[in-house]
N, C-alpha and C positions, 0 to 999 in steps of 0.2 A: 387607587389610581383611576383617573378618568381616561377612557380609551380615546386616542387621537383618531381623527377621521381616516387616516391611512394605516391605522394599526388595529390589531385585535388582541386583547389581553388574553394570556394563555394560562398554563398550568401552574400548580403550586411550586414553591421554591424547594430545591434539593441541594443540600450541602455536599460539597466535596470533602472527602476525608484527607487529612494531612498525615499520611503515613511516612515516618522518617526512617530511611534506611541507614544503617550504621556505617557503611563503607562506601557505597556507590551512589549516594545521593546527598547533595548539600543544598542548604537553603541559600538562595540568592539574596543579597542585602536589600534589593528593591522589590522582592517578591510580595511582601505584605502591602506595600504602597500601590503596586500596579496590578494586584489581583492575581499573581501567578500561582499562589498556593491556596487560593480560595475562589469560590465562584463570585465574580463581581456582581453586585446587585444591579448595577446599571452602567452601561457604556454608551456614549454618544460619539459616532463617527460622522464627520461632515466634510464637505467640499471635495469629495472624491469622485472618481469616474467609476460608477457602480455597474458592474456586469452582473446582472441578476441571475441569469440562466433560468428564468421563470418560463412558463409555457410560451409566452410571446417573445422570449429572448430579449427583453427590454434592457436597454443600456441608459443609465441616468447620468447626465453630465451635471456637475456641481451637486452631486447626490450625497445622501447620508443614510445611515442605519442606526436605529436605536435598539439597544439590547437590554433586556431585564429578565431576571430569573432564568438566565441561560438561553433565552429564546429571542428571536427577532420579533420585536413588538411593533416596529414601524420602519418603513423604507420609502424614500421619496426624495424630492428636492431638499436641499439643506434648509431652505427657509421654511419648508413645511414641517420639519421636525425640530426646529431650533427651540421650540418651547419646552422640550423635555429637559428636566434637570437630571444630571448624571454624576455619579461618583468619579468616572473617568471620561474625559473628553479628548478625542483624538482628531487632530487636524490632518486630513488626508489629501491636502492640496498636492497635486502632481502625482497622485498615486491611484492605482487601480484598487478597487474594493471588490472582492469576488469570493465565491465559495472556496473553501479549502480544497486542495487537491486530494484525490483518493487513489492510492497505489494498491492494486489488487493482486500483486504477486511479489511478496517480499520474503527473503530469507534473513531474518534478524541475526541468526548465528554467523552469517558470513561477513558481517561488517569487520569482525576481528581478523579475518583472513583476506582482506582486500589486497589485490595485486599479487596473490600467492601463486597464481597459475596463469600468467599472461603468455599469449602466443604459443599455446600448445594445443594438440588435438584433443577432442572431447573425451575419448576413453582415457587417455593419459591424464587429462585434466581431473577426471573423477577418481581414477584408481590410485594415482600416485601423489595427488595433492589434496583436493577438496575433501574426499571421504576420509583420508588418513588424518588430516588435521581435525576435522569435525569429530572423528571417532576417538579423539583423545581429549575432548573437551571435559571440563569440570562444570559444575553448576555456576561457579563464580564466573567462568569464561562466558557461559551462556547469557548470564544476566548483564555482564559488562558489554558484551557485543550488542545485545538488544538496546541498551541505553545509548551506546555510541551510534547505532543506526537511527534511533529515534531522534537524537540530537540533530543529526544531519537532515532527517526528514522534516522536522519542525523548521529548521533554518531555511530549507528550500521550498517551503510552502505546502508540504503534505500534512494533512490533519487527521486522515483516516487511512488504515491499511489492512490488508489481509496477509498475515503471516501463514505461509503455506505448509510448513512441516516442522513442528517442534519435537525433537528427539527427547526421550526421557532423560538422557544424560545432560541436556541443556538446563533442566530445571524449570518445568512449566510454571510451577507456583511462583518462583522468584521472578520469572519474566512477566507474569501477570501483575505482580506487585509493582514491577518497574513501569508497566503501562499505566497502572492506576496513578502512580506518583507523577509520571511525565505529563499526564493529562490528555494523551491522544485517544482517539477512537480506534478500536482494533478488533479484528476477528483473529483469534489465535487457534490454529489448527494443530491438533496432536497427530503425529505420524501414526498410521495404522499399516501394518505389513505382516506377512507371514512366510516370506521367501527371500532369497538372497540374490535374485537375478535383476538385470536391468535390460528391459526390452528383450531382444532375442539372444542376449548373452547370459547364460545361467551361472549361478554361483560366482558372481563377480564382486559382490558387496564386501567392503572392508569389514572385518569382524566387529570393530567398535561401533559400527552403524546398524548392526542387526538387532532387531527387537522381536519379542514374542507377541503373537497376536492377542492372546488372552490378557497379557499384561497391558498391551496398548489400549484395548477396549476398556479395561478396568480403570486405567488412569484417565482416559477421556471422560468416562462417566463421573469419576470423582471431581475432575477439574470443571466439568460442566455444572455439577451441583454447586460447586464453590464459587465459580467465577462468571458463569453465563448471566448477563445482566448486571454484573458488578461494575465498580467504578462509575456509579451514578448512571448506569445503563450504557456506558461506553464500550464495555467489553462483551464480545461474543465468544463462544467456544464451538469450534467446528471440527469435523473429521478431515484429516489431511492424508488422503490415500497416496501411498508411494507409487512410483511409476509402474508401468506395465512390466511384468516379470517378477515383481516383488509382492504382488497381491493375488491370492488365489480367487477363482470364481466364487467360491463359497463365501470368502471374506468380503468381496465386493458386494454381494447381495445382502450380507448381514449388515454391513455399514449403511447401505441404502435404507434398510428397514429401520435401523436405529436412528438415523438422521430424521427420518419421517416421524418416528415416535416422539423424538425430542423437539421437533419443529426447528431444527437447526440446519446448517448447510455443510457442503462438502467442497473440497477442491483437490485437484490433482494435475500433474503434468500429463498432457496427452498430445501426441503428434508433434512433439518438439524435435524428434529425430526420425529419420526414415526407418530406423531399426524398429520403431513402434509398428509401422505398417508391415514389416516382415514378420513381426511377432504375431499379429492377429491373423495373417495369412497362414502361418504355420499352424495356427489353431483352427483353421477351417473357415475363417471369416474373410469376406472380400474387402471390407473397408473398416476403418476405425469406428465409424458410427454404428456399423452392424454389430461389432463386438460390444461397444458401449451400451447399445440397446439391449443386447442379450444379458448384460450384467445389471440392467436397470439404472444406468448412469445418466441417461438422457432426460434430464428433468430440470425444472426451474431453480432448484436449490443447489445446482452444480456450477462451479467455476472451473473451466478448463484453462490451464496456463499454456501459452504458446500457440497451439493449434495450427502449426505450419503445414502439416502434411495431410490435411483434409482435401479430398477431391472436390471438384466443382459441384458434383452431384450431391455431395453430403451437406453443403451449406444450407440448403433449404430445410433439411431435416433439423439442423441445429436451431434454426430460427423457429420452426414450428414447435419444437419441444421446449423452447424457452431457455436453452442453455446459455451460459455466459462465457465469453472468451476474453482472457486477459492477454492482451497483445504486448509483447516484450521486445521491441525492435532492437535495442542496444545489445542485449544478450544474444539475440538471434544473429546479429551481425558479427559480433566478436567470436562466437563459436561456430560461425559459418553454417548455421542450422538451416537457413533458408528464409523465404519471405512468405509470411502468412497472407492468405487471400482476403485481406481486410476490405479492399474496395468492394468485392463481391459480397462479403458478409454484411457490410453496411447497406448495400443495395437490397439484399434479401431480408433485412430486418433483424439480423443477429445482434444481440446485446453485446457490445464491445467496450472494454475498459482498457486501462493501461497498467503495466507493471514494470518496475525497474529491476526485478529479480534480485541478484545478490552482489556482494563485494568482489568476488572473483570473476563473475561473468559480465558485469556491467562496469564495476569500479566506482559508480556513484549511485546514490539514492535520490537523484534530482529529477523530479517529475517534469519540470519545465524543459530540461534537456530532452527528456523522453518524448514530450509532445513534439518538439522540433523534428526528431528523427521520424516519428510516426507520420508527420506531415510530409516529409521529404522522400523517404525511401520507396514509396509506392509509385512515385511519379516516373522515374526512369524505367521501372519494371513494366509499367503499363504504357509508357511513352505518352502519358497524358498529364499535363501540369495541373489539370483541374480535378484530379481523381480523389484526393483527400485534402480537405481544406483546413485552415487554421481553426475555423469555427467547429468543424467536426472533431478534431482532436481535443479541443477544449471541452466539448461535450463528453468525450470518452473519459477524460480525466476528472470529471465532476459527476454529472448525472449517470454516466455509464458505470462508474465505480459505485455510486450509491445503489444502483439497481443490482449490481453483482453482490453487494453486501446485504441486500434485502432491506435497505433503510432509506429508500428514495422518498418516503413520506416524511422523513426527518431531516435529511441533509442533501447536498448536491446542488442546491439552488438557494438564493437569498429570497425568501418569501416569508411574509408575516405568519407566525405560528411555528416555523421550523426552528430546529436547534441552531444556535449561533456558532456555527463552524465557518470561519472565514479568514481570509488573509488580506493583507495590504501589500501591494507590490509597488515599490518606488520607481517611477519611470523617468525621474529627473537625472538622467545620466547621458554622457556623450555617446555611449554605446546604443542608446535607444532614441536619440534625437534625430530628426524631429518626430514627435509622437503624434503623427496625423491619423494613425489607425492603431489604437491601443491593443486590440485583440491580435492583429497580425504581428505587431511589434513584440508582444509578449511571447508568442509561439516561435517566431522565426529569428528574433534577435535577443530574446531574454534568456535568463538562467536563474537558478535558485538564489544566487547571491543578491538579487535585487529585492527579495522578499524582506519587508521591514517588520511586519507584525503578524502573529498567528494567534487565533482565538479558537478554542474548542469548548462547546457547551457554555459559552459565556465566560470562560476562564482564559485570561491572557497568558499564553505560553512563551511568547517572545514579543518584545517591544523594542523598537529602535535597534534591531539586530542583536539584542541581548537576550539570551535564553534565561528564563526565569524559573524553570522547574528542573533543569538539569545543569550540573556544573561542568561546562565544556572543557575548561582547562584541566580539571581533575581527570575527566574521562580520557582526554588525549594522552596525558601522561601515563595513566594506568593501562591504557591499551598498548602502549609501547612496551611496558614491562610484561604484561600478560602474553602478548604475541611472541616475544622472545622465548618465554618459558614454554609456550605451546609448541613452537618449532623444535625446541630441544627435546621435549617429551615425545613428540611424534617422529623425531628423526628425519625431519624434512629440512632440506637446505635450500634457501632462496638466495640467489646471488645475481648481481647484474651481469648482463652478457658482455658488457664492455669492461676493460680493465679499470679498477679503482685504485688510485695512487694516493 
């Protein structure tokens, strides 16, 4: 191939493996034609509104992207790249072409219990619903929930995610296989814990959620050896530290050392609830960051989820140490957890990304909806309509997520030589018209249902709103069956508050 003047030919071709799951995965009839189950050798996208997210934040009208060997090989005006022949040609007229969205705080297992604990207080939410249900999961439940979650994420424009806590009972191996088959890019974090507390409440954990520290570390090591770098480099294996009160000082320090040794990353909930602050003060520390520093947690390979209850004085420390914050506005609103100091974090240079959290705390895994909330909720709190802009939240959902996952050199922007992880968003809708400012319209008026196409590593996962690597109809039907069985096993009753006749 002769390099085009706006392209740079890159690395060797890598095949995706077509692993067929006997029960929870079905081949779509169009998958072979459209490249859903194999890496398309070449894709030409043209006539789109290309939001590059490159260092200059260039936007290209009537733009296009040429993809080969899973990489962006050329990007520019449609007429500049029209000379490339491609197996698949996509007319993106009326669509935004942009980097895939990156969700940095996902509970895969909670898709199956969506809506199980609405309008209840946090402790009740955990003790009587979420932990009880998850504590009765089988590995089949875990895999099905992961697939249901990924189907929704792909449909709504998410191409990469951080799963924060995989319990042994969910079946890490099956979930990793499901990610490999679905084609997404993922960091899968194995739960690590050695106690049964939650923040300043001791011995509160549901028995089915308790794990042994040695077993956790052994399984993480095994899954790291098997899956880290798997799925053609799409899969990472991280340590998922349980919340404060469930991890001892010694285990915190051991995990930090192991993550450093393996050159992998860590994530944990921190500062989601004010109880976290009470916990560290009971331990003799004045702030969350003072405690985290003592445990060795303030480092660039750490993603803290929520981060609501940091004091103003702690924000600079987070920035200086290179920690990442996954902002979860929908979950924080629904559970009345509070408002993270995102405007100050951005001002001080903290790396901020976005997370949808889980089915019971958000009820959707739609990152476009999450962007809207992230852009809106800080305005009334600060009484400043300029405080967080549409452009800033789009950066959080793309480049911020890539930095949190440690893969900003590969994804997060559309640039020649980077992995071809991108989405097409159809803006030809009455709900988005007139489309005079596509970035603003996407954030403030959009939602995931406008996403038309999703591509990861040059592999088409959705085209024309049809999923190609997951059988949506089958998953929805199977989820209804498994959720009923789960509720019966767990002894949890979910019923409408209004009379049903």
